[in-house]
C-alpha positions in Angstrom: -51.4 78.1 2.5 -52.1 74.7 3.7 -52.0 71.5 1.8 -53.6 68.0 3.0 -52.5 64.8 1.5 -55.2 61.9 1.5 -54.2 58.6 3.0 -53.9 57.1 -0.6 -51.2 59.7 -1.5 -49.3 59.3 1.5 -49.1 55.3 1.0 -48.1 56.1 -2.8 -45.3 58.2 -1.6 -44.1 55.7 0.9 -43.9 53.1 -1.5 -42.1 55.5 -4.2 -39.7 56.1 -1.4 -39.1 52.7 -0.6 -38.4 51.7 -4.3 -36.1 54.6 -4.6 -34.0 53.4 -1.7 -33.8 49.9 -3.0 -32.5 51.3 -6.4 -29.8 53.3 -4.4 -28.7 50.5 -2.3 -28.1 48.2 -5.2 -26.4 51.0 -7.1 -24.1 51.2 -4.0 -23.1 47.7 -4.2 -21.6 47.7 -7.7 -17.8 48.5 -8.2 -17.0 52.0 -8.7 -14.1 50.8 -11.2 -14.5 52.0 -14.9 -13.8 48.9 -16.4 -16.1 46.6 -17.7 -18.0 44.6 -15.0 -17.3 40.7 -15.3 -19.0 37.6 -14.0 -18.0 34.4 -12.8 -19.0 31.7 -15.3 -21.2 28.8 -14.0 -19.3 25.6 -14.8 -21.2 23.4 -17.5 -22.3 20.1 -16.6 -19.5 18.6 -18.7 -17.0 20.6 -16.6 -18.4 19.6 -13.5 -18.3 16.0 -14.4 -14.5 16.1 -15.4 -13.4 18.0 -12.0 -15.1 15.2 -10.1 -13.1 12.4 -11.7 -10.3 11.1 -9.1 -6.8 12.5 -9.8 -5.0 9.9 -11.8 -1.7 10.9 -10.4 -2.7 10.9 -6.6 -2.3 7.4 -5.3 -2.2 7.0 -1.5 0.8 4.9 -0.1 -0.2 1.7 1.0 2.0 -0.8 3.1 1.1 -4.2 4.4 3.1 -7.0 6.5 6.3 -8.1 5.0 6.6 -11.4 3.4 3.0 -12.8 3.5 1.4 -9.6 2.5 -1.1 -10.1 5.1 -2.1 -7.1 7.2 -3.9 -3.8 6.7 -2.7 -1.1 4.5 -1.4 2.2 6.0 -4.1 4.5 7.2 -3.9 8.1 5.7 -5.8 11.2 6.7 -9.6 10.8 5.8 -9.5 7.3 4.8 -10.5 4.1 6.3 -7.8 1.3 6.9 -8.2 -1.6 4.6 -8.2 -5.3 5.7 -6.4 -8.1 4.4 -7.7 -9.4 1.0 -9.8 -12.8 0.9 -6.9 -14.6 -0.9 -4.2 -13.8 1.5 -3.0 -10.4 -0.1 -3.7 -6.6 0.6 -6.3 -4.4 -0.5 -4.7 -1.5 -2.3 -7.0 1.4 -3.0 -6.8 2.9 -6.6 -7.9 6.4 -7.4 -8.8 7.5 -3.9 -11.3 4.3 -3.5 -12.6 4.5 -6.8 -11.3 0.9 -7.2 -9.2 -1.5 -5.5 -6.9 -4.3 -6.5 -5.7 -7.3 -4.3 -2.0 -7.8 -4.7 -0.6 -11.3 -4.0 2.9 -12.6 -3.9 2.7 -16.5 -4.1 5.6 -18.9 -2.8 7.0 -19.7 -6.1 7.3 -15.9 -7.1 4.1 -15.4 -8.9 2.8 -11.8 -8.5 -0.9 -11.4 -8.8 -3.3 -8.2 -9.0 -7.1 -9.3 -8.5 -9.2 -6.2 -9.6 -11.8 -5.1 -7.6 -14.6 -2.6 -7.4 -15.3 0.2 -5.0 -16.8 -2.3 -3.0 -14.0 -4.3 -2.2 -15.7 -7.3 -2.4 -16.9 -7.1 -5.9 -15.0 -8.2 -8.9 -14.2 -5.4 -11.3 -13.5 -6.1 -15.2 -10.9 -4.2 -16.7 -9.8 -3.6 -20.3 -7.1 -6.5 -21.5 -3.9 -4.3 -21.7 -0.2 -4.9 -20.7 1.1 -3.8 -17.3 4.4 -3.4 -16.3 5.3 -2.9 -12.4 8.5 -1.6 -11.0 9.4 -3.7 -8.2 12.5 -3.1 -5.7 13.3 -4.5 -2.4 12.9 -1.8 0.3 16.1 0.2 0.6 17.4 -0.5 -2.7 17.9 2.1 -5.2 17.1 0.3 -8.6 13.8 -1.1 -9.7 13.2 -4.2 -11.8 10.4 -4.1 -14.3 7.9 -6.8 -14.1 5.7 -7.6 -16.9 2.1 -8.6 -15.7 0.0 -10.2 -18.2 -3.9 -10.0 -18.6 -5.0 -13.6 -17.2 -8.9 -13.6 -17.6 -10.8 -15.6 -14.8 -14.0 -17.6 -15.4 -16.6 -15.4 -16.4 -14.6 -12.4 -17.4 -16.3 -10.9 -20.5 -14.6 -10.9 -23.9 -11.8 -8.2 -24.1 -11.9 -7.8 -20.2 -10.1 -9.3 -17.3 -10.2 -9.2 -13.6 -6.5 -10.7 -13.3 -3.1 -9.9 -13.9 -0.1 -12.1 -13.3 3.8 -11.8 -13.4 6.9 -13.4 -12.1 9.2 -11.8 -9.7 12.8 -11.9 -10.1 14.5 -14.7 -7.8 16.4 -12.0 -6.0 13.2 -10.3 -5.0 11.3 -13.2 -3.5 10.7 -13.4 -0.1 11.6 -9.4 0.7 9.2 -6.7 1.5 8.8 -4.8 -1.7 8.2 -1.3 -3.3 5.8 -1.8 -6.0 4.9 1.0 -8.8 2.6 0.6 -11.5 2.5 3.7 -13.6 -0.2 3.2 -15.7 -3.3 1.2 -15.6 -6.9 2.0 -17.5 -9.9 1.4 -15.6 -13.3 2.4 -17.1 -11.6 4.6 -19.8 -9.4 6.5 -17.0 -6.0 6.1 -16.0 -4.5 5.5 -12.7 -1.2 5.0 -11.2 -0.8 2.6 -8.3 2.0 2.5 -5.8 2.6 0.5 -2.7 4.6 -1.2 -0.2 4.6 -4.8 1.0 5.8 -4.1 4.4 4.4 -1.9 7.4 7.1 0.7 9.1 6.3 -0.7 12.4 4.1 -3.5 13.7 4.0 -5.8 17.0 2.5 -9.1 16.9 2.8 -12.5 18.7 5.2 -14.4 16.8 3.5 -17.3 14.8 5.0 -20.8 14.5 5.9 -20.3 10.6 6.0 -24.0 9.7 3.9 -27.2 10.8 5.6 -28.7 13.8 7.0 -31.8 12.3 8.7 -29.6 9.4 9.9 -27.3 11.9 11.4 -30.2 13.9 13.1 -31.5 10.9 14.6 -28.0 9.7 16.3 -27.0 13.1 17.0 -30.5 14.4 18.9 -31.7 11.3 22.2 -30.7 10.1 23.0 -29.9 6.3 24.9 -27.2 4.3 26.5 -24.6 6.7 23.8 -25.8 9.5 26.2 -27.9 11.5 25.4 -30.2 14.4 27.4 -27.7 16.6 25.0 -25.1 15.6 22.0 -27.3 16.6 23.5 -27.8 20.1 24.5 -24.1 20.4 20.6 -23.1 19.9 19.7 -25.4 22.6 18.4 -28.2 20.6 14.8 -26.2 19.8 13.3 -24.6 17.1 13.0 -20.6 16.8 9.2 -20.9 17.5 10.0 -22.8 20.7 12.7 -20.4 21.8 11.0 -17.1 21.1 7.5 -18.3 22.2 5.3 -15.4 23.6 7.8 -12.7 22.5 6.9 -9.7 20.4 8.6 -8.6 17.1 8.4 -4.9 16.0 9.4 -4.4 12.4 11.5 -1.2 12.0 11.4 -0.5 8.2 14.0 2.6 8.5 17.2 1.3 10.2 19.7 3.8 10.5 23.4 3.8 9.4 25.3 1.1 11.5 22.3 -0.8 12.6 22.5 -4.6 12.5 19.8 -5.5 10.0 17.6 -8.7 9.3 19.4 -10.9 6.7 16.0 -11.7 5.4 13.5 -8.5 5.5 16.8 -6.2 5.7 14.6 -4.4 8.6 16.1 -3.4 11.7 17.5 -6.7 13.8 16.4 -7.4 17.1 19.3 -8.7 19.3 16.8 -11.0 21.2 16.1 -12.9 18.2 19.7 -14.2 17.4 20.4 -17.6 16.1 23.8 -19.5 15.4 24.6 -20.7 11.9 27.9 -21.8 10.9 29.4 -21.1 14.3 28.3 -17.4 13.7 25.4 -15.2 15.8 23.2 -13.7 13.5 20.2 -11.5 14.6 16.9 -11.3 12.8 13.6 -9.4 13.2 11.2 -12.1 13.8 11.2 -16.2 14.1 9.9 -16.6 10.7 12.9 -15.2 9.1 15.2 -17.4 11.2 13.3 -20.3 9.6 14.0 -18.8 6.3 17.7 -18.1 6.9 18.2 -21.7 8.4 16.8 -23.0 5.1 19.0 -20.9 3.1 22.2 -22.1 5.0 21.0 -25.9 4.5 19.8 -25.4 0.7 21.8 -22.5 -0.7 24.6 -22.0 1.8 26.6 -20.0 -0.9 24.1 -17.2 -0.4 25.0 -17.0 3.5 27.2 -14.1 4.1 29.2 -13.2 7.4 27.1 -11.2 10.3 29.0 -8.2 9.8 27.9 -8.0 6.2 24.2 -7.4 7.6 24.7 -3.9 8.8 23.0 -0.6 7.4 
């Protein structure tokens, strides 16, 4: 007995077969476990916003040149290098570049933070709040708390400030520092800021750190522990004259037994030696010789023997 199928019947059977295979295929993709099926929840908008916030406890280490704080911050993976600030300080990122601050150490020991936005050229107002910075000389174990007071600048809104100012203790002035600010609030978020004021290594041509007339007076007149005999022993020249064209390299991690610069406590360079009080001292760069000769003349009691400046 023969059966014949019309074209429309064949088409209907093909479509039905396709649907059956599709259903079987979907079923085979499911787990064979007898337990209840679970699905991954879709984050709510609120949760997505929360996870996009910068991590408050994760702040990249930033370093800048010793004493003057002029230099670019250390370059970490995935970040750009920050240039010196317009006020002579360094630009420190906050919250993975969500905000910035320019950190400035002034000659008299004033320690100043200027608050900046994500765009480093824009001022950022933050809540008026007390800040405490923990500051220590690099290589020293103990930090000293320094109170930073909100000092609003012209144009800051009521209850807001774009500047904080504190005073460094005398023993920390003129030294490369490690600074930690454990808590600062910006737009309702809390951040931790940490940075150093000295690069691990850098090389640059030695600048004259003083105007020519002041430098001549400093080096060619005797006072305190800086004697006429010292002036003669040093060739009756200034440090910038003697070391002109030489390059300095600041090594912030001297090893045990290394001679260290009396000013920065970085590794000393025997090429930058200077006679003071009949003794030969070694420095990291000529500007440090300036500082040391000033100390020998103005506060000679602070000068120690050369063998004291060893790691």
